[in-house]
C-alpha positions as CSV (number, residue, x, y, z in Angstrom):
1,M,20.8,-49.1,-24.4
2,L,17.8,-48.2,-26.5
3,R,18.2,-51.3,-28.7
4,N,18.1,-53.4,-25.6
5,T,15.1,-51.6,-24.3
6,I,13.1,-52.2,-27.5
7,L,14.2,-55.9,-27.4
8,I,12.8,-56.2,-23.9
9,I,9.5,-54.6,-25.1
10,V,9.3,-57.0,-28.0
11,S,10.1,-60.0,-25.8
12,I,7.1,-59.1,-23.6
13,F,5.0,-58.7,-26.7
14,L,6.0,-62.1,-28.2
15,L,5.4,-63.9,-24.9
16,S,1.9,-62.6,-24.6
17,S,-1.0,-64.7,-25.9
18,S,-3.1,-61.6,-26.6
19,I,-2.8,-58.6,-28.9
20,I,-1.3,-55.5,-27.3
21,Y,-3.3,-52.4,-28.1
22,S,-2.4,-48.8,-27.6
23,K,-4.1,-47.4,-24.5
24,P,-3.7,-43.6,-24.3
25,I,-6.0,-41.7,-21.9
26,Y,-9.0,-41.5,-24.3
27,T,-8.8,-45.2,-25.0
28,R,-8.9,-45.9,-21.3
29,M,-11.9,-43.6,-20.9
30,Y,-13.6,-45.7,-23.7
31,K,-12.9,-48.9,-21.8
32,Q,-14.2,-47.4,-18.6
33,T,-17.4,-46.5,-20.4
34,Y,-18.0,-49.6,-22.6
35,G,-15.9,-52.3,-21.0
36,Y,-13.3,-53.0,-23.7
37,I,-10.3,-51.5,-25.4
38,P,-11.1,-50.0,-28.8
39,S,-8.6,-49.5,-31.6
40,C,-7.3,-46.0,-32.4
41,N,-9.6,-46.2,-35.5
42,S,-12.7,-45.3,-33.5
43,C,-11.5,-41.7,-33.2
44,H,-8.9,-41.5,-35.9
45,K,-9.4,-42.2,-39.6
46,D,-6.2,-44.2,-40.0
47,G,-4.6,-45.1,-36.7
48,G,-3.3,-43.1,-33.7
49,G,-1.9,-39.7,-34.6
50,S,-3.9,-39.3,-37.9
51,N,-6.7,-36.9,-38.4
52,L,-10.0,-37.5,-36.5
53,S,-13.0,-39.3,-37.7
54,A,-16.5,-37.7,-37.3
55,Y,-16.8,-39.7,-34.0
56,G,-13.5,-38.4,-32.8
57,E,-14.5,-34.8,-33.7
58,A,-17.7,-35.2,-31.8
59,F,-15.9,-36.5,-28.8
60,K,-13.5,-33.6,-28.9
61,K,-16.2,-31.0,-29.3
62,N,-18.0,-32.4,-26.3
63,G,-15.2,-32.1,-23.9
64,S,-12.8,-35.1,-24.6
65,N,-13.7,-36.7,-21.2
66,T,-15.8,-39.5,-19.9
67,E,-18.9,-37.3,-19.9
68,A,-18.5,-36.7,-23.6
69,F,-19.5,-40.3,-24.4
70,S,-22.9,-39.8,-22.9
71,K,-23.3,-36.5,-24.7
72,I,-22.7,-38.1,-28.1
73,A,-24.4,-41.4,-27.3
74,G,-27.5,-40.6,-29.3
75,M,-25.6,-39.2,-32.3
76,D,-24.9,-41.2,-35.5
77,S,-21.4,-39.8,-36.2
78,D,-20.6,-42.2,-39.1
79,G,-24.0,-41.9,-40.8
80,D,-24.9,-45.6,-40.8
81,S,-28.3,-45.1,-39.1
82,I,-27.1,-46.6,-35.8
83,T,-26.4,-44.5,-32.7
84,N,-22.8,-44.2,-31.4
85,E,-23.8,-45.8,-28.1
86,N,-25.5,-48.8,-29.8
87,E,-22.4,-49.3,-32.0
88,S,-20.0,-49.1,-29.1
89,K,-22.0,-51.5,-26.9
90,S,-22.1,-54.0,-29.8
91,K,-18.3,-53.6,-30.5
92,S,-18.8,-52.1,-33.9
93,N,-16.9,-48.9,-34.8
94,P,-18.9,-45.7,-34.2
95,G,-16.5,-43.9,-36.5
96,D,-16.8,-46.1,-39.6
97,K,-20.1,-46.5,-41.5
98,N,-18.9,-49.8,-42.8
99,S,-18.7,-51.3,-39.3
100,T,-22.1,-52.1,-37.8
101,P,-23.5,-54.4,-35.1
102,N,-24.3,-57.0,-37.8
103,N,-21.0,-56.6,-39.6
104,L,-18.3,-55.6,-37.1
105,G,-15.4,-55.6,-39.6
106,N,-11.8,-56.0,-38.5
107,W,-11.3,-52.6,-36.7
108,L,-10.2,-54.4,-33.5
109,D,-7.6,-56.6,-35.4
110,T,-3.9,-55.6,-35.3
111,S,-3.8,-55.5,-39.1
112,S,-6.3,-52.7,-39.1
113,V,-4.8,-50.9,-36.1
114,V,-1.5,-50.2,-37.9
115,P,-2.1,-47.4,-40.5
116,K,-1.6,-48.4,-44.1
117,D,0.9,-45.6,-44.5
118,V,3.0,-47.1,-41.8
119,Q,2.7,-50.7,-43.1
120,N,3.7,-49.5,-46.6
121,L,7.1,-48.3,-45.3
122,F,7.9,-51.7,-43.8
123,P,6.9,-54.2,-46.6
124,G,6.9,-57.8,-45.5
125,I,6.4,-57.0,-41.8
126,R,3.6,-59.1,-40.2
127,T,4.3,-58.5,-36.5
128,W,3.9,-55.1,-34.9
129,L,4.3,-53.8,-31.4
130,L,2.1,-50.8,-30.5
131,K,3.6,-48.8,-27.7
132,D,1.8,-46.0,-25.7
133,A,3.5,-42.6,-25.8
134,V,1.8,-41.2,-22.7
135,L,4.0,-38.5,-21.3
136,T,4.8,-38.2,-17.6
137,T,6.0,-35.0,-15.9
138,A,9.5,-36.4,-15.9
139,D,9.2,-37.2,-19.6
140,I,8.2,-33.6,-20.4
141,E,11.1,-32.2,-18.3
142,E,13.6,-34.5,-20.0
143,S,12.2,-33.6,-23.4
144,K,12.6,-29.9,-22.6
145,K,16.3,-30.4,-21.9
146,L,16.7,-32.1,-25.3
147,G,15.0,-29.2,-27.1
148,A,11.5,-30.5,-27.4
149,T,8.3,-28.7,-26.4
150,L,6.0,-31.4,-25.3
151,S,2.9,-31.6,-23.1
152,A,0.6,-34.3,-21.8
153,S,-1.7,-33.6,-24.8
154,D,1.0,-34.9,-27.2
155,E,0.4,-38.5,-26.2
156,N,0.4,-40.8,-29.2
157,T,1.0,-44.3,-30.5
158,I,4.4,-45.6,-31.5
159,Y,4.4,-48.4,-34.1
160,V,7.4,-50.8,-33.9
161,P,7.8,-53.3,-36.8
162,V,9.2,-56.7,-35.7
163,E,11.0,-59.2,-37.8
164,N,12.6,-62.4,-36.6
165,N,11.8,-61.4,-33.0
166,L,13.8,-58.1,-33.4
167,P,12.6,-54.5,-34.0
168,T,13.5,-53.0,-37.3
169,G,12.6,-49.4,-36.5
170,T,9.9,-47.2,-35.2
171,S,7.2,-45.0,-36.8
172,I,4.8,-42.3,-35.5
173,I,2.1,-40.1,-37.0
174,F,1.7,-36.6,-35.6
175,P,-0.2,-33.4,-36.4
176,V,1.5,-30.0,-37.2
177,Q,-0.2,-26.7,-36.7
178,M,0.5,-23.8,-39.0
179,E,-1.6,-20.6,-39.2
180,G,-4.4,-22.4,-37.3
181,K,-4.6,-25.3,-39.8
182,A,-3.4,-28.9,-39.2
183,F,-1.5,-31.2,-41.5
184,Y,-0.2,-34.7,-40.6
185,L,3.3,-36.1,-40.9
186,L,4.7,-39.6,-40.6
187,L,8.2,-40.0,-39.0
188,T,10.1,-43.2,-39.4
189,T,13.4,-44.2,-37.8
190,D,15.7,-47.2,-37.7
191,K,16.2,-49.2,-34.5
192,T,18.8,-46.6,-33.3
193,L,16.2,-43.8,-33.6
194,T,18.1,-42.3,-36.5
195,I,15.5,-40.7,-38.8
196,T,15.0,-42.5,-42.1
197,Q,12.0,-40.7,-43.5
198,V,9.6,-37.8,-42.9
199,K,6.6,-37.7,-45.2
200,V,3.3,-35.9,-45.5
201,I,0.2,-38.2,-45.2
202,D,-2.5,-35.5,-45.1
203,S,-2.1,-31.9,-46.1
204,K,-5.4,-31.0,-47.5
205,N,-5.9,-28.2,-45.0
206,Y,-2.4,-26.8,-45.7
207,P,-1.3,-27.8,-49.2
208,T,2.0,-25.9,-49.0
209,A,3.2,-28.6,-46.6
210,K,3.5,-31.0,-49.5
211,K,6.8,-29.6,-50.6
212,E,9.3,-32.5,-50.4
213,E,12.4,-30.2,-49.9
214,L,11.0,-29.4,-46.4
215,Y,11.7,-32.9,-45.2
216,K,14.9,-34.2,-46.9
217,S,17.2,-32.5,-44.4
218,F,16.0,-34.7,-41.5
219,V,17.1,-38.0,-42.9
220,G,20.1,-39.5,-41.2
221,K,19.8,-37.3,-38.1
222,K,19.1,-38.0,-34.5
223,P,16.1,-35.9,-33.2
224,K,18.3,-34.0,-30.8
225,E,20.5,-32.9,-33.7
226,I,17.7,-31.0,-35.5
227,V,18.3,-27.3,-35.3
228,V,15.2,-25.1,-35.3
229,T,15.8,-21.7,-36.9
230,Q,13.1,-19.1,-37.7
231,P,10.5,-20.9,-35.5
232,T,7.5,-19.0,-36.9
233,T,8.2,-20.0,-40.5
234,L,6.8,-23.2,-42.1
235,Q,10.3,-24.8,-42.1
236,G,10.7,-23.8,-38.4
237,V,7.3,-25.2,-37.4
238,I,8.0,-28.5,-39.2
239,S,11.5,-28.8,-37.7
240,Q,10.2,-28.3,-34.2
241,A,7.3,-30.8,-34.7
242,V,9.7,-33.4,-36.1
243,K,12.2,-32.8,-33.2
244,N,9.3,-33.2,-30.8
245,A,8.1,-36.4,-32.3
246,G,11.6,-37.9,-32.4
247,I,12.4,-37.0,-28.8
248,L,9.0,-38.3,-27.8
249,L,10.0,-41.7,-29.2
250,Y,13.3,-41.5,-27.3
251,V,11.9,-40.7,-23.9
252,R,9.1,-43.2,-24.1
253,L,11.1,-46.2,-25.5
254,K,14.2,-45.7,-23.2
255,G,12.0,-45.7,-20.2
256,A,9.8,-48.7,-21.2
């Protein structure tokens, strides 16, 4: 069923003449304010789910709502001497000092939207589907029955690599909170949503999370098969976060 669901999504993607971008709630707010869909790289350093850029941090600190854009309009978050508002209006990236009104860069291209860490796990893939993971009340309730603790704030971007018109798997980047500090993990699955890899992509705020033995046990499992013991320990927190991310993939893709 899931395989057929993804095939349907991919078919829609391939029939479209335009690039499909992720459109979570904050991206829609951006479009409402500036008139176009940005890539995740305006607020994230390397695609949806990764750590925030200075622009993303400013947006968050000022309320994470449509009013926040006006509050940070006069700031220069990326330090390129151009205000956030002037950059956004000219379609340059307010979160990247290398993108300016005179040199936009490729931040709106698909090749830059998919994080390099994700692309490196699927060498040779040139076609990607970006799928919203915006959770409805029904999704959250279904996730709870499967052992996940999700909320609307867990919306994310799902990356689906496509080869010969068929999906080869999925990938998602997500934050994990431990002792008030965040680190970021990358979860990859095959097309049946069996976990093929969990790796750390940013643990500078919590170096202990780098230990590889924490992640090997997830390989070959379905998300619902992950057992969370000692939930307050690092292993327990990671296990719950991986389970949450995997079940998020399931509820969003099966209902696409």
